[in-house]
C-alpha angles and dihedrals in degrees: 000000000000133000117222092244095062118112120189126226117218113298094001096135092040092056091045092052091048089052095053093045094048094080128022090219092061107101102172141018135190131189130235112267113225108247095010126095147114120295123188110260126246124247096283091042092055091049092049096044090048090054094047093049095045089238136035118259129201090233131015099187114144091002133134108215126205112305093014111295106158133208125195121240117268119254099208131134086226089070125079119261087248116043127184112235136183098228143357139202124251096227085098116357135147117209135180103245094228090058093060123095118230112270096022093221128039116244092252091073105087137148109357084004093198116211095007086129090056090050093047096048096044088051092047090043090065088067101046146339126301118211142183114230091214098194092047104095136191138165121236107206093195093212092162119189143215091287087066096054130092114072095212096051094043093049091051091048089047096057096040096046092045091049090051089050092050094048105033104028105029093030092223111153111139124115089254089055093054091048089051088049091056091048091050094050089048096047091048093047090052091050093047094054102040091115118077088220088072099043090096090065094048097087091053089047093050092048090050091052092051090049090050090049090051089049092049090053094045093050098033095134093061091061097060114110124230135186093273088062096053 
């Protein structure tokens, strides 16, 4: 999978191919994106991530925590050249064909289809190991498009799709999981609107989250996992 705003650095695909070929159990590999990577969280971040994960970890790079909170791989020379990870984006991703579900993405992921990459990688990751080829580098130009505009629509899509992943893919449905889900949404919303320049968009975002929560309650039965989803 590759978006049209991805630019390879020298030997990027070669190193990705070598990483997936190194071990038979490796089913997917992603490169390191220039300028993007994991950074150790601050005091509040460590508290929230420990809560979402159920226990604190010394490093959350490449992890999926609790109800589906994601962290990017870490671009550090202290890390191996091939690092196991819990998930990967689809902007530039190499998968073994046999690890992919058919179709790769459930029908609910339409338009901007937020978090379809998380859904796909978590599903494929049940059949093998996902890795980050740390020395394989690419640039993601983040050109966006009309389908990724509209704060209300995207906020509604975010909470609905994330809830689907928590229930149907991660199979997390306890009261504690739902409380962690609310903490995750609150923490992400706070982080996204720290800048005063974005405060004007906050009402539309909150209304979108409310609309998404209503949709989840209305269609609650469709989010229940069954044996075919596991």
